[in-house]
C-alpha positions in Angstrom: 5.9 -7.8 24.6 3.8 -9.7 27.0 4.2 -8.8 30.7 1.9 -7.9 33.8 2.4 -4.1 34.1 0.4 -4.5 30.5 -2.4 -6.3 32.1 -3.2 -3.3 34.4 -5.5 -1.0 32.6 -8.0 -2.1 31.6 -6.8 -1.7 32.9 -9.4 -1.2 35.2 -11.2 -7.1 38.2 -22.1 -13.3 42.2 -21.8 -16.3 41.3 -21.0 -19.5 42.7 -19.9 -21.1 39.9 -16.1 -21.1 41.4 -16.2 -24.8 40.5 -15.7 -23.7 36.7 -16.9 -20.7 35.0 -14.5 -21.1 32.3 -16.1 -24.7 30.8 -20.0 -23.6 32.1 -20.3 -20.8 30.1 -23.7 -21.2 27.6 -22.0 -20.7 23.9 -23.7 -17.7 24.0 -21.4 -16.1 26.4 -21.5 -15.3 29.8 -24.0 -12.2 31.2 -21.9 -9.9 34.2 -24.1 -7.4 34.2 -25.2 -3.9 33.1 -23.7 -1.2 32.4 -24.1 2.6 33.1 -26.6 3.0 30.0 -28.3 -0.5 30.8 -26.8 -2.3 28.6 -26.0 -6.2 28.8 -22.6 -7.0 29.3 -22.0 -10.9 28.1 -18.4 -12.0 28.4 -18.2 -13.7 24.1 -17.3 -17.9 24.4 -12.9 -17.7 24.1 -12.7 -14.0 24.7 -9.0 -13.2 24.0 -7.6 -9.5 24.8 -4.3 -10.3 23.7 -2.9 -11.2 27.4 -2.1 -14.9 26.1 -3.4 -17.3 23.9 -7.1 -19.1 24.7 -5.6 -22.4 25.3 -2.8 -20.8 27.8 -5.6 -19.1 29.8 -7.4 -21.9 29.9 -4.6 -23.9 31.2 -4.0 -21.2 33.5 -7.6 -21.3 34.9 -7.1 -25.1 35.3 -4.3 -24.8 37.5 -5.4 -22.2 39.5 -8.6 -23.4 40.1 -7.2 -26.2 41.1 -4.6 -24.4 43.8 -7.1 -22.2 44.9 -10.0 -25.8 45.7 -7.4 -27.4 47.4 -5.3 -24.4 49.7 -7.4 -21.5 49.8 -4.7 -19.0 50.5 -4.6 -15.0 50.0 -2.1 -15.9 46.9 -4.1 -18.2 45.4 -7.2 -16.5 45.8 -5.6 -13.5 44.1 -4.3 -15.2 41.0 -6.8 -17.2 40.4 -9.6 -14.5 40.3 -6.5 -12.4 37.9 -6.6 -15.1 35.7 -10.6 -15.8 35.6 -10.8 -11.5 34.7 -8.3 -12.2 32.0 -10.8 -14.3 30.3 -13.7 -11.6 30.6 -15.2 -13.3 33.6 -15.3 -10.4 36.0 -18.5 -11.3 37.7 -16.8 -15.0 38.7 -13.6 -13.4 39.3 -15.7 -11.2 42.0 -16.8 -14.4 43.5 -13.5 -15.8 44.2 -12.9 -12.6 46.2 -15.5 -12.1 47.9 -15.3 -15.9 49.1 -11.1 -15.3 50.3 -12.0 -12.1 52.0 -14.6 -14.3 54.4 -11.1 -15.9 55.3 -8.6 -12.9 55.1 -10.3 -9.6 55.5 -7.8 -7.7 55.6 -5.9 -8.7 52.6 -5.2 -5.4 51.0 -4.2 -7.5 47.9 -7.3 -9.1 47.8 -9.1 -5.8 48.8 -7.7 -4.1 45.8 -8.3 -6.7 43.3 -12.1 -6.8 44.9 -12.4 -3.1 44.4 -10.7 -3.2 40.1 -13.7 -5.6 39.8 -16.4 -3.4 41.3 -14.8 -0.6 39.4 -15.0 -2.7 35.9 -18.8 -3.9 36.9 -19.6 0.3 37.0 -20.4 -0.1 40.9 -18.4 2.8 41.5 -19.3 3.6 45.6 -17.9 -0.1 46.2 -14.9 0.3 44.6 -14.0 3.4 46.2 -14.9 2.0 49.9 -13.0 -1.5 49.0 -10.5 0.7 47.7 -9.9 3.0 51.0 -10.1 0.4 53.2 -6.9 -1.4 51.2 -5.4 1.7 51.0 -5.8 3.0 55.0 -4.3 -1.0 55.4 -1.4 0.2 53.3 -0.7 4.0 55.0 3.1 4.4 55.6 4.4 0.5 54.3 6.4 -0.4 51.9 6.0 -1.3 48.7 4.5 -4.9 47.8 4.6 -7.2 44.5 2.3 -10.1 43.7 3.3 -13.3 43.9 4.2 -14.4 40.1 2.1 -16.8 38.4 3.0 -19.9 36.9 6.6 -20.3 35.0 4.5 -20.4 31.2 2.5 -17.4 32.3 5.6 -15.2 32.4 5.7 -11.8 33.5 6.5 -9.0 36.1 4.9 -9.1 39.8 2.5 -6.1 40.4 3.3 -3.4 42.6 -0.2 -3.4 45.0 -0.5 0.6 46.0 0.3 1.3 42.5 -3.1 -0.4 41.2 -5.1 0.2 44.4 -4.8 4.1 43.6 -4.9 3.7 40.3 -8.4 2.2 40.7 -9.1 4.5 43.1 -8.7 7.2 40.7 -10.4 5.5 38.0 -13.8 5.0 40.8 -13.7 8.7 41.5 -13.7 9.7 37.9 -16.4 7.5 36.9 -18.3 9.6 39.4 -16.8 12.6 38.2 -15.3 13.4 41.2 -12.3 14.8 39.7 -10.0 16.7 42.5 -10.1 13.1 44.3 -9.6 11.5 40.9 -6.3 13.6 40.1 -5.8 12.8 44.2 -5.5 9.0 43.8 -4.3 9.0 40.4 -0.8 11.6 41.5 -0.7 8.9 44.1 -0.5 5.9 42.2 2.3 8.4 40.1 4.6 8.0 43.2 4.6 4.5 43.0 5.3 4.4 39.5 8.6 6.7 39.7 9.7 4.8 42.6 9.7 1.6 40.5 11.0 3.4 37.5 8.1 2.5 35.6 7.8 4.7 32.3 4.3 3.0 30.9 3.0 3.6 34.2 4.0 6.9 34.2 2.8 7.7 30.5 -0.9 6.4 32.1 -0.5 8.3 35.3 0.0 11.9 33.2 -3.0 11.0 30.5 -5.4 10.2 33.6 -4.3 13.1 36.5 -4.4 15.5 33.2 -8.0 14.8 32.2 -8.5 14.6 36.2 -7.4 18.0 36.9 -8.0 19.6 34.5 -11.8 19.0 34.1 -11.5 19.9 37.6 -11.2 23.2 36.3 -7.9 23.2 37.7 -5.8 24.8 34.2 -2.9 25.7 35.7 -2.3 22.3 37.5 -3.3 20.6 34.7 -1.1 22.1 31.8 2.2 22.1 34.4 1.4 18.4 34.6 1.1 17.8 30.8 4.2 20.1 30.3 6.3 17.8 32.5 5.8 15.1 30.5 8.8 15.0 27.8 8.9 11.6 27.3 9.4 9.9 23.7 7.6 6.7 22.6 10.9 5.0 22.0 11.6 5.4 25.7 7.7 4.2 26.8 8.3 0.9 24.2 12.0 0.5 23.0 11.0 -2.5 21.4 8.2 -0.8 19.5 4.7 -0.1 18.9 1.6 2.6 19.9 0.6 3.4 23.1 -2.5 5.1 23.7 -1.8 7.0 26.5 0.8 8.3 25.3 -0.8 9.6 21.9 -3.5 11.0 23.5 -1.3 13.1 26.2 0.5 14.7 22.7 -3.2 15.0 21.3 -3.5 17.2 24.8 -0.2 18.6 24.0 -1.1 20.3 20.7 1.5 17.4 19.0 -0.8 15.4 17.0 -4.0 16.6 14.6 -7.4 15.7 16.0 -8.9 14.9 12.3 -6.5 12.3 12.0 -6.2 10.8 15.8 -8.5 8.0 15.6 -7.0 4.4 15.4 -8.7 1.2 15.9 -5.7 -0.7 14.3 -4.5 -3.8 17.0 -1.6 -2.9 19.0 -0.2 -6.1 19.8 -0.1 -6.0 23.2 -2.3 -7.0 26.7 -5.9 -5.3 26.3 -4.3 -3.2 23.6 -6.9 -5.1 21.1 -8.4 -3.2 18.3 -11.6 -2.7 20.6 -9.3 -1.4 22.8 -7.3 0.6 21.0 -10.6 2.5 19.2 -12.3 2.9 22.4 -9.0 4.9 24.1 -8.2 6.5 21.1 -12.1 7.7 20.6 -12.1 8.8 24.8 -9.1 11.1 23.7 -10.7 12.9 21.3 -14.0 13.6 23.2 -11.9 14.8 26.4 -9.9 17.3 23.6 -13.1 19.0 22.7 -15.2 18.4 26.4 -12.1 20.9 27.5 -12.4 22.8 24.7 -15.4 23.8 26.0 -17.0 22.2 22.6 -19.8 18.9 24.1 -21.6 18.7 20.7 -18.1 17.4 18.7 -17.0 15.3 22.1 -20.7 13.6 21.2 -19.6 11.4 18.4 -16.6 10.2 20.0 -17.9 8.8 23.1 -20.7 7.2 21.2 -17.4 5.7 19.2 -15.6 5.1 22.6 -19.2 3.2 23.9 -20.1 1.6 20.9 -17.4 -1.0 20.9 -17.7 -5.0 21.4 -15.7 -5.4 24.7 -17.4 -3.7 27.5 -14.7 -4.1 30.2 -12.2 -1.1 29.0 -11.2 1.9 31.3 -11.9 4.3 28.3 -15.6 2.6 27.5 -16.5 2.9 31.2 -15.7 6.5 31.5 -17.4 7.1 28.0 -20.9 5.8 29.5 -20.3 8.3 32.7 -19.7 11.6 31.0 -22.6 10.3 27.7 -25.0 10.1 31.0 -23.6 13.4 32.6 -23.4 15.6 28.9 -26.5 13.5 27.1 -29.0 12.3 30.1 -32.0 12.6 27.6 -30.1 10.8 24.9 -29.2 7.9 23.8 -25.6 7.3 22.5 
């Protein structure tokens, strides 16, 4: 099942190569920046994160580029930046939004995407600054959805506010400001509940629980965890796994830690083998962190960090936690 809700996690999108980033990349890949641990972040050629086939992404990128260059609007810029991000070109996607924001500086849609790209590039303060500006624009406003992409790239239009607040939560979590992270994950959960998005509710419960627990608000964290009563079938009626659902079950005590880790491709957008490995390892790391056993968390933080793709939320947060817990060691 592939729709735009699956494209969030990650959900979790400098050049002025806007002309042709997909075709201008050398065979060794596209350099995107440095990780929190000082490692080069490179997008490999023909990257595929289960969003769509490489051919479909290339076609969408060409069409989106042409539409953006012929008529730059909030919608054409939003879609072009999204497609670049799906291809792994986070820096190039950010440049599209920077260009569009010069013309549309008060577009909440553009700001929310630019904030997400800043987070992916490990620029947490910038992500928060942009996200808060967008959140201010949406105060006392009804929910807004993005314009769908072309017919050959099907999916449900994203709710802008949901992802805006969700990524603010991620940026605050990355700075270990867990109280603010919990606040924004809770705000995001309101949008998910209003639109009856069960998958989004699952992701929000996972991150809000971790935020509350790591902020020391254990009673609130446990109350939230206890309130989550969905089954996996309700989250994914057509079958399949869900790393956030699995993480919640681990924290509830319904899954054993010694058999929890997985690196099996989930078959959905961003649920590649690397994505599943990063996520399940990060859940195990937090399981031990919350149990007061950071040394047992160490190998799982390492495993979450040591995946090929650098843009997964779990890997980004694992990098931040490594610096917090083991600042004088290399993973």
